[in-house]
PyMOL CGO cylinders between C-alpha atoms (Angstrom):
from pymol import cmd
from pymol.cgo import CYLINDER

trace = [
    CYLINDER, -61.37, 24.05, 140.43, -61.21, 24.43, 144.19, 0.3, 1, 1, 1, 1, 1, 1,
    CYLINDER, -61.21, 24.43, 144.19, -60.42, 27.78, 145.77, 0.3, 1, 1, 1, 1, 1, 1,
    CYLINDER, -60.42, 27.78, 145.77, -56.76, 27.96, 146.82, 0.3, 1, 1, 1, 1, 1, 1,
    CYLINDER, -56.76, 27.96, 146.82, -55.82, 28.75, 150.40, 0.3, 1, 1, 1, 1, 1, 1,
    CYLINDER, -55.82, 28.75, 150.40, -53.77, 31.81, 151.27, 0.3, 1, 1, 1, 1, 1, 1,
    CYLINDER, -53.77, 31.81, 151.27, -50.81, 29.53, 152.07, 0.3, 1, 1, 1, 1, 1, 1,
    CYLINDER, -50.81, 29.53, 152.07, -51.07, 27.89, 148.64, 0.3, 1, 1, 1, 1, 1, 1,
    CYLINDER, -51.07, 27.89, 148.64, -51.18, 31.29, 146.91, 0.3, 1, 1, 1, 1, 1, 1,
    CYLINDER, -51.18, 31.29, 146.91, -48.16, 32.45, 148.91, 0.3, 1, 1, 1, 1, 1, 1,
    CYLINDER, -48.16, 32.45, 148.91, -46.29, 29.32, 147.81, 0.3, 1, 1, 1, 1, 1, 1,
    CYLINDER, -46.29, 29.32, 147.81, -47.11, 30.12, 144.17, 0.3, 1, 1, 1, 1, 1, 1,
    CYLINDER, -47.11, 30.12, 144.17, -45.98, 33.74, 144.64, 0.3, 1, 1, 1, 1, 1, 1,
    CYLINDER, -45.98, 33.74, 144.64, -42.67, 32.60, 146.18, 0.3, 1, 1, 1, 1, 1, 1,
    CYLINDER, -42.67, 32.60, 146.18, -42.15, 30.39, 143.15, 0.3, 1, 1, 1, 1, 1, 1,
    CYLINDER, -42.15, 30.39, 143.15, -42.49, 33.39, 140.84, 0.3, 1, 1, 1, 1, 1, 1,
    CYLINDER, -42.49, 33.39, 140.84, -46.02, 32.67, 139.67, 0.3, 1, 1, 1, 1, 1, 1,
    CYLINDER, -46.02, 32.67, 139.67, -48.09, 35.65, 138.59, 0.3, 1, 1, 1, 1, 1, 1,
    CYLINDER, -48.09, 35.65, 138.59, -51.78, 35.35, 139.36, 0.3, 1, 1, 1, 1, 1, 1,
    CYLINDER, -51.78, 35.35, 139.36, -55.21, 36.88, 138.98, 0.3, 1, 1, 1, 1, 1, 1,
    CYLINDER, -55.21, 36.88, 138.98, -57.45, 36.45, 142.02, 0.3, 1, 1, 1, 1, 1, 1,
    CYLINDER, -57.45, 36.45, 142.02, -61.12, 37.22, 142.47, 0.3, 1, 1, 1, 1, 1, 1,
    CYLINDER, -61.12, 37.22, 142.47, -60.63, 38.56, 145.97, 0.3, 1, 1, 1, 1, 1, 1,
    CYLINDER, -60.63, 38.56, 145.97, -63.90, 40.09, 147.11, 0.3, 1, 1, 1, 1, 1, 1,
    CYLINDER, -63.90, 40.09, 147.11, -64.15, 37.95, 150.26, 0.3, 1, 1, 1, 1, 1, 1,
    CYLINDER, -64.15, 37.95, 150.26, -60.48, 37.45, 151.10, 0.3, 1, 1, 1, 1, 1, 1,
    CYLINDER, -60.48, 37.45, 151.10, -59.30, 39.47, 154.11, 0.3, 1, 1, 1, 1, 1, 1,
    CYLINDER, -59.30, 39.47, 154.11, -57.05, 42.43, 153.37, 0.3, 1, 1, 1, 1, 1, 1,
    CYLINDER, -57.05, 42.43, 153.37, -54.31, 40.94, 155.58, 0.3, 1, 1, 1, 1, 1, 1,
    CYLINDER, -54.31, 40.94, 155.58, -54.28, 37.77, 153.47, 0.3, 1, 1, 1, 1, 1, 1,
    CYLINDER, -54.28, 37.77, 153.47, -53.91, 39.80, 150.27, 0.3, 1, 1, 1, 1, 1, 1,
    CYLINDER, -53.91, 39.80, 150.27, -51.04, 41.78, 151.80, 0.3, 1, 1, 1, 1, 1, 1,
    CYLINDER, -51.04, 41.78, 151.80, -49.36, 38.49, 152.79, 0.3, 1, 1, 1, 1, 1, 1,
    CYLINDER, -49.36, 38.49, 152.79, -49.65, 37.18, 149.22, 0.3, 1, 1, 1, 1, 1, 1,
    CYLINDER, -49.65, 37.18, 149.22, -48.28, 40.44, 147.78, 0.3, 1, 1, 1, 1, 1, 1,
    CYLINDER, -48.28, 40.44, 147.78, -45.31, 40.34, 150.16, 0.3, 1, 1, 1, 1, 1, 1,
    CYLINDER, -45.31, 40.34, 150.16, -44.39, 36.88, 148.86, 0.3, 1, 1, 1, 1, 1, 1,
    CYLINDER, -44.39, 36.88, 148.86, -44.16, 37.89, 145.18, 0.3, 1, 1, 1, 1, 1, 1,
    CYLINDER, -44.16, 37.89, 145.18, -40.75, 36.92, 143.76, 0.3, 1, 1, 1, 1, 1, 1,
    CYLINDER, -40.75, 36.92, 143.76, -38.88, 36.86, 140.45, 0.3, 1, 1, 1, 1, 1, 1,
    CYLINDER, -38.88, 36.86, 140.45, -40.98, 39.60, 138.78, 0.3, 1, 1, 1, 1, 1, 1,
    CYLINDER, -40.98, 39.60, 138.78, -44.32, 37.94, 139.57, 0.3, 1, 1, 1, 1, 1, 1,
    CYLINDER, -44.32, 37.94, 139.57, -47.40, 40.14, 139.62, 0.3, 1, 1, 1, 1, 1, 1,
    CYLINDER, -47.40, 40.14, 139.62, -50.72, 40.02, 141.43, 0.3, 1, 1, 1, 1, 1, 1,
    CYLINDER, -50.72, 40.02, 141.43, -53.97, 41.20, 139.84, 0.3, 1, 1, 1, 1, 1, 1,
    CYLINDER, -53.97, 41.20, 139.84, -56.97, 41.48, 142.11, 0.3, 1, 1, 1, 1, 1, 1,
    CYLINDER, -56.97, 41.48, 142.11, -60.56, 41.72, 140.90, 0.3, 1, 1, 1, 1, 1, 1,
    CYLINDER, -60.56, 41.72, 140.90, -63.79, 42.12, 142.84, 0.3, 1, 1, 1, 1, 1, 1,
    CYLINDER, -63.79, 42.12, 142.84, -62.33, 44.93, 144.92, 0.3, 1, 1, 1, 1, 1, 1,
    CYLINDER, -62.33, 44.93, 144.92, -64.79, 47.74, 144.07, 0.3, 1, 1, 1, 1, 1, 1,
    CYLINDER, -64.79, 47.74, 144.07, -66.32, 47.89, 147.56, 0.3, 1, 1, 1, 1, 1, 1,
    CYLINDER, -66.32, 47.89, 147.56, -62.99, 47.77, 149.41, 0.3, 1, 1, 1, 1, 1, 1,
    CYLINDER, -62.99, 47.77, 149.41, -61.89, 51.03, 151.11, 0.3, 1, 1, 1, 1, 1, 1,
    CYLINDER, -61.89, 51.03, 151.11, -59.11, 52.86, 149.26, 0.3, 1, 1, 1, 1, 1, 1,
    CYLINDER, -59.11, 52.86, 149.26, -56.99, 52.64, 152.41, 0.3, 1, 1, 1, 1, 1, 1,
    CYLINDER, -56.99, 52.64, 152.41, -57.04, 48.82, 152.11, 0.3, 1, 1, 1, 1, 1, 1,
    CYLINDER, -57.04, 48.82, 152.11, -56.14, 48.99, 148.41, 0.3, 1, 1, 1, 1, 1, 1,
    CYLINDER, -56.14, 48.99, 148.41, -53.18, 51.25, 149.22, 0.3, 1, 1, 1, 1, 1, 1,
    CYLINDER, -53.18, 51.25, 149.22, -51.96, 48.87, 151.94, 0.3, 1, 1, 1, 1, 1, 1,
    CYLINDER, -51.96, 48.87, 151.94, -52.07, 45.96, 149.50, 0.3, 1, 1, 1, 1, 1, 1,
    CYLINDER, -52.07, 45.96, 149.50, -50.31, 47.94, 146.76, 0.3, 1, 1, 1, 1, 1, 1,
    CYLINDER, -50.31, 47.94, 146.76, -47.67, 49.19, 149.22, 0.3, 1, 1, 1, 1, 1, 1,
    CYLINDER, -47.67, 49.19, 149.22, -46.74, 45.57, 150.01, 0.3, 1, 1, 1, 1, 1, 1,
    CYLINDER, -46.74, 45.57, 150.01, -45.35, 45.09, 146.47, 0.3, 1, 1, 1, 1, 1, 1,
    CYLINDER, -45.35, 45.09, 146.47, -44.99, 48.46, 144.72, 0.3, 1, 1, 1, 1, 1, 1,
    CYLINDER, -44.99, 48.46, 144.72, -45.51, 48.23, 140.95, 0.3, 1, 1, 1, 1, 1, 1,
    CYLINDER, -45.51, 48.23, 140.95, -46.49, 44.55, 141.06, 0.3, 1, 1, 1, 1, 1, 1,
    CYLINDER, -46.49, 44.55, 141.06, -50.11, 44.74, 142.27, 0.3, 1, 1, 1, 1, 1, 1,
    CYLINDER, -50.11, 44.74, 142.27, -52.95, 45.81, 139.97, 0.3, 1, 1, 1, 1, 1, 1,
    CYLINDER, -52.95, 45.81, 139.97, -56.70, 46.04, 140.42, 0.3, 1, 1, 1, 1, 1, 1,
    CYLINDER, -56.70, 46.04, 140.42, -59.17, 44.98, 137.75, 0.3, 1, 1, 1, 1, 1, 1,
    CYLINDER, -59.17, 44.98, 137.75, -62.91, 45.44, 137.58, 0.3, 1, 1, 1, 1, 1, 1,
]
cmd.load_cgo(trace, "trace")
C-alpha cells in the first residue's frame, strides 16, 4: 500500500473516516491539518510520536479535543 498524502488523509477525515497513522516523519503542521478536518465523530490515532516534543503533541491534540490519541 502506498503512503497517502496529507490531502488524501484530510479528504478521508472530512468523510468521517477514523484512522491510525504511523506519523514519525510527517510534519506537525500536516498532522494538525488532518486533525482539524475530522468530522462525524471520526478519530485520529498517531503512532511513532515518541521523539516529538510535548508542545507539538499538545498542538495536535488541541486541533480536535477528545478525538486525537497517541499510541506507542
